[in-house]
Legacy VTK file of the C-alpha trace (Angstrom):
# vtk DataFile Version 3.0
C-alpha trace
ASCII
DATASET POLYDATA
POINTS 369 float
-15.221 -34.165 -7.783
-17.316 -33.944 -11.005
-20.597 -32.809 -10.277
-23.655 -35.099 -12.249
-25.096 -32.355 -14.414
-28.163 -32.052 -17.018
-27.926 -30.884 -20.061
-29.244 -27.666 -19.572
-26.571 -27.372 -16.537
-23.440 -28.943 -18.896
-24.684 -26.727 -21.557
-24.645 -23.656 -19.305
-21.236 -24.794 -17.267
-19.471 -25.195 -20.860
-20.762 -21.756 -22.466
-19.648 -20.183 -19.333
-16.175 -21.549 -19.634
-15.864 -20.063 -22.926
-17.227 -16.419 -22.384
-14.986 -16.326 -19.232
-11.770 -17.393 -20.920
-12.327 -15.309 -23.989
-13.088 -12.075 -21.812
-11.417 -13.036 -18.350
-8.180 -14.120 -17.701
-4.708 -12.077 -16.608
-4.823 -10.529 -19.574
-8.034 -8.928 -18.891
-7.267 -8.257 -14.801
-4.317 -5.803 -15.805
-6.124 -3.859 -18.191
-8.768 -3.322 -15.586
-6.350 -2.542 -13.250
-4.734 -0.145 -15.689
-8.093 1.171 -17.476
-10.816 0.751 -14.666
-13.207 -1.143 -17.175
-13.891 -3.812 -19.582
-16.084 -4.866 -21.844
-17.346 -8.151 -20.224
-20.503 -6.688 -18.854
-22.536 -6.343 -21.860
-21.433 -10.012 -22.689
-22.978 -10.886 -19.000
-26.219 -9.403 -20.275
-26.376 -11.001 -23.711
-25.830 -14.567 -21.451
-28.925 -13.529 -19.694
-27.113 -14.299 -16.382
-28.461 -11.198 -14.831
-31.917 -13.171 -15.347
-30.419 -16.142 -13.596
-32.441 -16.912 -10.678
-35.589 -14.601 -11.753
-38.759 -16.935 -12.683
-40.025 -17.225 -16.580
-43.212 -15.807 -15.671
-40.882 -12.432 -14.963
-38.618 -13.122 -17.744
-35.588 -14.703 -16.220
-34.005 -17.812 -16.901
-36.013 -19.598 -13.935
-32.730 -21.417 -12.828
-31.041 -21.686 -9.216
-28.417 -20.979 -7.028
-26.822 -24.155 -7.840
-26.553 -23.158 -11.457
-25.055 -19.521 -10.667
-22.458 -21.485 -8.767
-21.158 -23.376 -11.839
-20.902 -19.982 -13.368
-19.170 -18.464 -10.899
-16.867 -21.301 -10.451
-15.535 -20.599 -13.861
-15.505 -16.941 -13.793
-13.429 -17.582 -10.514
-10.845 -19.961 -12.514
-10.345 -16.571 -15.099
-10.617 -14.106 -12.087
-13.775 -12.300 -13.353
-14.372 -8.989 -11.457
-17.978 -8.457 -12.969
-20.857 -8.066 -10.238
-22.848 -10.882 -11.825
-23.857 -12.520 -8.086
-24.809 -8.951 -6.681
-26.749 -8.231 -9.404
-28.565 -11.744 -9.798
-29.315 -11.620 -6.077
-30.736 -7.860 -6.781
-32.630 -9.213 -9.505
-34.380 -12.164 -7.569
-35.094 -9.283 -4.839
-36.977 -6.816 -7.806
-38.947 -10.031 -8.790
-40.281 -10.857 -5.417
-41.050 -7.092 -4.944
-42.971 -7.060 -8.112
-40.594 -3.741 -9.136
-41.018 -4.313 -12.895
-39.802 -0.702 -14.230
-36.037 -1.505 -12.789
-35.944 -5.362 -13.150
-36.994 -4.812 -17.060
-33.734 -2.183 -17.115
-31.912 -5.474 -15.323
-32.485 -7.933 -17.739
-33.090 -5.722 -21.100
-30.762 -2.987 -20.662
-27.716 -4.422 -17.994
-28.461 -2.579 -14.998
-26.510 -3.159 -12.179
-28.342 -3.972 -9.007
-26.154 -3.712 -5.936
-26.782 -4.961 -2.200
-25.899 -2.479 0.222
-26.141 -4.113 3.554
-24.508 -3.912 6.749
-23.903 -7.028 8.824
-24.140 -5.673 12.132
-22.948 -8.663 14.149
-19.693 -8.621 11.820
-17.684 -6.917 14.699
-14.511 -7.328 11.075
-16.509 -4.621 9.920
-15.832 -1.196 11.742
-18.756 -1.381 13.830
-21.145 -0.145 11.013
-24.747 0.556 11.578
-27.624 0.708 9.103
-28.911 3.417 7.390
-31.787 5.460 9.267
-34.818 6.342 7.628
-36.821 9.264 9.074
-40.286 9.954 8.534
-40.719 13.565 7.146
-44.359 14.480 5.415
-45.524 11.983 3.062
-41.944 10.749 2.461
-39.191 9.178 4.355
-35.404 10.884 4.184
-32.521 8.456 4.731
-29.274 9.563 6.793
-26.106 7.208 7.225
-22.452 5.577 5.770
-22.000 2.904 4.430
-18.684 1.259 3.585
-16.796 -0.912 1.520
-19.538 -1.540 -1.523
-17.794 -3.044 -4.602
-18.917 -2.443 -8.346
-20.494 1.422 -7.428
-21.383 3.714 -10.205
-23.771 6.317 -11.091
-25.771 4.180 -12.900
-26.127 1.620 -10.856
-29.549 0.865 -8.559
-28.774 0.353 -5.205
-31.034 -1.747 -2.586
-30.485 -0.458 1.056
-31.079 -2.111 4.194
-32.064 0.461 6.570
-33.884 1.023 9.782
-36.543 3.766 10.935
-36.378 5.219 14.222
-38.137 2.366 15.984
-35.969 -0.165 15.102
-38.236 -1.537 12.109
-36.098 -3.274 9.012
-36.614 -1.870 5.875
-35.709 -2.455 2.254
-35.141 0.574 0.058
-34.425 1.094 -3.456
-32.470 3.967 -4.969
-30.412 5.346 -7.629
-27.031 6.076 -7.028
-27.630 9.165 -8.813
-30.091 10.506 -6.640
-29.765 13.853 -4.494
-27.331 13.268 -1.578
-25.831 9.951 -2.056
-22.203 10.781 -2.068
-19.851 8.173 -3.187
-16.090 8.167 -2.182
-13.641 5.405 -3.969
-11.010 3.484 -2.441
-8.506 1.476 -4.513
-8.029 -2.306 -2.742
-5.192 -4.755 -2.881
-6.479 -5.893 -6.371
-6.861 -2.535 -7.699
-10.412 -2.462 -7.906
-12.117 0.104 -6.147
-14.511 0.027 -3.470
-16.589 2.839 -2.219
-17.820 4.598 1.083
-21.590 5.613 0.463
-22.892 8.675 2.350
-26.363 9.693 2.666
-27.482 12.833 3.502
-30.977 13.887 3.364
-32.063 11.658 0.912
-35.641 11.556 -0.457
-37.590 8.270 -0.183
-40.783 8.218 -1.835
-43.151 4.922 0.435
-43.198 3.184 -3.573
-39.444 3.049 -2.987
-39.681 1.116 0.548
-39.704 -2.460 -0.893
-40.599 -3.750 2.247
-41.140 -3.904 5.662
-40.424 -5.814 9.142
-40.230 -9.746 8.190
-40.433 -9.708 4.598
-37.318 -6.818 4.675
-35.820 -8.865 6.664
-35.857 -11.864 4.338
-35.449 -10.483 1.462
-32.067 -8.912 3.151
-30.835 -12.663 3.991
-31.874 -14.231 0.570
-29.386 -11.388 -0.809
-26.422 -11.994 1.813
-26.973 -15.522 0.930
-26.675 -15.164 -2.798
-23.319 -12.888 -2.243
-22.165 -15.064 -0.097
-22.557 -18.698 -2.079
-21.126 -16.390 -5.055
-18.492 -15.081 -3.808
-17.429 -18.761 -2.396
-17.987 -20.047 -5.835
-15.650 -17.618 -7.318
-13.018 -18.249 -4.309
-12.937 -21.998 -5.426
-12.450 -21.586 -9.049
-9.468 -19.317 -8.015
-8.124 -21.827 -6.204
-8.552 -24.762 -8.527
-6.732 -22.434 -10.993
-3.763 -21.164 -8.880
-3.283 -25.316 -7.952
-3.361 -26.143 -11.845
-0.652 -23.396 -12.156
1.268 -24.450 -9.555
1.249 -28.112 -10.898
2.066 -27.337 -14.421
5.097 -25.079 -12.763
6.170 -28.368 -10.596
6.410 -30.589 -13.543
8.479 -28.029 -15.587
10.962 -26.678 -13.481
13.914 -28.875 -12.406
16.418 -28.920 -8.817
19.059 -31.179 -8.783
18.518 -32.352 -12.206
14.962 -33.726 -11.059
11.319 -31.865 -11.733
10.034 -29.949 -8.600
6.773 -32.134 -8.914
9.012 -35.259 -7.878
10.019 -34.047 -4.064
7.297 -35.947 -1.900
7.030 -32.778 0.690
6.025 -30.631 -2.296
3.636 -33.381 -3.470
2.269 -33.535 -0.018
1.614 -29.807 0.155
-0.693 -29.744 -3.368
-2.215 -32.877 -2.195
-3.413 -30.991 1.034
-4.500 -28.309 -1.699
-6.556 -30.698 -3.467
-8.423 -32.460 -0.833
-9.613 -28.390 0.596
-10.875 -27.738 -3.114
-12.473 -30.991 -3.124
-13.950 -31.062 -0.348
-15.058 -27.081 -0.597
-16.723 -28.026 -4.032
-18.958 -30.850 -2.593
-20.323 -28.049 -0.055
-20.913 -25.475 -2.375
-22.743 -27.856 -4.320
-24.777 -29.049 -1.360
-25.178 -25.671 -0.131
-26.699 -24.080 -3.252
-28.917 -27.714 -4.198
-30.304 -27.165 -0.553
-31.165 -23.418 -1.144
-33.015 -24.340 -4.204
-35.132 -26.495 -2.187
-36.057 -24.288 0.304
-33.832 -26.865 2.606
-30.717 -24.337 3.390
-29.898 -23.833 7.375
-28.093 -19.973 7.598
-24.935 -22.058 8.752
-24.585 -23.853 5.957
-23.725 -20.648 4.542
-21.448 -19.662 6.943
-19.544 -22.930 6.897
-19.136 -22.212 3.339
-17.854 -18.562 3.204
-15.570 -19.704 6.110
-13.630 -22.524 4.159
-13.089 -21.430 0.767
-11.989 -18.332 2.349
-9.519 -19.617 4.400
-8.815 -22.544 1.979
-8.090 -19.829 -1.097
-5.824 -18.144 1.112
-3.772 -20.464 2.374
-3.715 -22.207 -1.690
-2.599 -18.992 -3.110
-0.066 -18.051 -0.589
1.189 -21.860 -1.214
1.332 -21.305 -4.507
3.160 -17.945 -4.517
5.629 -19.776 -2.126
6.378 -22.699 -4.329
6.974 -20.631 -7.784
9.650 -19.313 -6.017
11.389 -15.474 -5.903
9.083 -14.798 -9.258
5.947 -15.763 -7.944
6.432 -12.401 -5.743
6.874 -10.235 -8.926
4.306 -7.797 -9.768
4.694 -9.209 -13.549
3.684 -13.147 -12.442
0.492 -13.913 -12.905
0.199 -16.086 -9.843
0.353 -13.185 -7.923
-2.757 -11.634 -9.073
-4.815 -14.810 -7.873
-3.120 -14.504 -4.148
-4.380 -10.848 -4.296
-7.960 -11.642 -5.577
-8.050 -14.062 -2.959
-7.202 -11.620 0.019
-9.809 -9.265 -1.246
-12.723 -11.982 -2.026
-11.861 -13.778 1.323
-12.999 -10.797 3.181
-15.698 -9.797 1.408
-19.350 -10.533 2.883
-17.633 -11.649 6.236
-14.248 -13.240 6.716
-13.014 -16.703 7.965
-12.966 -15.986 11.350
-16.148 -14.236 11.081
-18.145 -16.953 9.923
-16.458 -19.426 11.263
-17.713 -17.745 14.960
-21.352 -17.310 13.531
-21.351 -20.983 12.230
-20.049 -22.076 15.858
-23.192 -19.332 17.096
-25.787 -21.317 15.237
-25.014 -24.896 15.811
-23.882 -24.586 19.480
-26.293 -21.724 20.521
-22.858 -20.064 21.629
-22.532 -16.500 21.952
-20.365 -14.818 18.574
-16.670 -13.935 19.842
-15.828 -10.177 20.317
LINES 1 370
369 0 1 2 3 4 5 6 7 8 9 10 11 12 13 14 15 16 17 18 19 20 21 22 23 24 25 26 27 28 29 30 31 32 33 34 35 36 37 38 39 40 41 42 43 44 45 46 47 48 49 50 51 52 53 54 55 56 57 58 59 60 61 62 63 64 65 66 67 68 69 70 71 72 73 74 75 76 77 78 79 80 81 82 83 84 85 86 87 88 89 90 91 92 93 94 95 96 97 98 99 100 101 102 103 104 105 106 107 108 109 110 111 112 113 114 115 116 117 118 119 120 121 122 123 124 125 126 127 128 129 130 131 132 133 134 135 136 137 138 139 140 141 142 143 144 145 146 147 148 149 150 151 152 153 154 155 156 157 158 159 160 161 162 163 164 165 166 167 168 169 170 171 172 173 174 175 176 177 178 179 180 181 182 183 184 185 186 187 188 189 190 191 192 193 194 195 196 197 198 199 200 201 202 203 204 205 206 207 208 209 210 211 212 213 214 215 216 217 218 219 220 221 222 223 224 225 226 227 228 229 230 231 232 233 234 235 236 237 238 239 240 241 242 243 244 245 246 247 248 249 250 251 252 253 254 255 256 257 258 259 260 261 262 263 264 265 266 267 268 269 270 271 272 273 274 275 276 277 278 279 280 281 282 283 284 285 286 287 288 289 290 291 292 293 294 295 296 297 298 299 300 301 302 303 304 305 306 307 308 309 310 311 312 313 314 315 316 317 318 319 320 321 322 323 324 325 326 327 328 329 330 331 332 333 334 335 336 337 338 339 340 341 342 343 344 345 346 347 348 349 350 351 352 353 354 355 356 357 358 359 360 361 362 363 364 365 366 367 368
């Protein structure tokens, strides 16, 4: 399905396509695996993507989640692994909490802002609990452990979902370099790094607590929504690219003197993938536009994440199989798409969790344990 875009959206998507192609793809993906860094983040900052969801009043682009989805669709096709969605979510929150100093660093200096949110309802997330704030004189102390946070480096600004001893929710801003913050890194299937972040008596000033109670809950929900929609858009782009690569392979490879694309069973397999992608694309556009109009429902976000995660895994598995034995080798690019799909499908809740959450939100049923 080709979306109906205005001139600005068309230019944004076309520029994203060029930028992601120039600074992404399998070659850059392998470079990141070997060296751990790329120069793509500088391009993100220069393009102004970090301020995409920030209003023009705060020197952002003043666009919406729909435009972010257009960009991340293109990014997913090129296996981009930059924290665009995470930093957009963080910048959006900073603009709502009047953190002008940090927001200026994001928009002008490329500061990465990383949400550190624990979804306590996600039973597939090792039963984590939110870090705890304890009052100590005129300041607070933060203690706890949060696992599997992506993109963390010492220059990052963390936006942490925490609770106090009375169970009140709070949103806390904290530098990753702060005293008492301990980072332990682990490699994932796609060779990217995730961090376990331990907070040991980290001193928090009152001005670093951005919001309490309902205000904090709303901002945390907004961050999680942006992340889930962003990852869903990347999964959609990844699925599209993997299917196109597979179709090209089937057209050029022959068996029994005929192209593989002439076999009806393989045609059906590809058509099923194509239909899933187009249905998910429609849901992505509808969900992001609804959020921009303040008409969204949390169940829509879970439906989107569940569908895109499940489809991406199915399509990339099928793609690897249809490539034959060479599809299972490390050297062939199709395997990179499968590995990336496995990682992104699990990020911010897997398909099983979000399917259960969708049921609970729409049928008033209890999520399964």
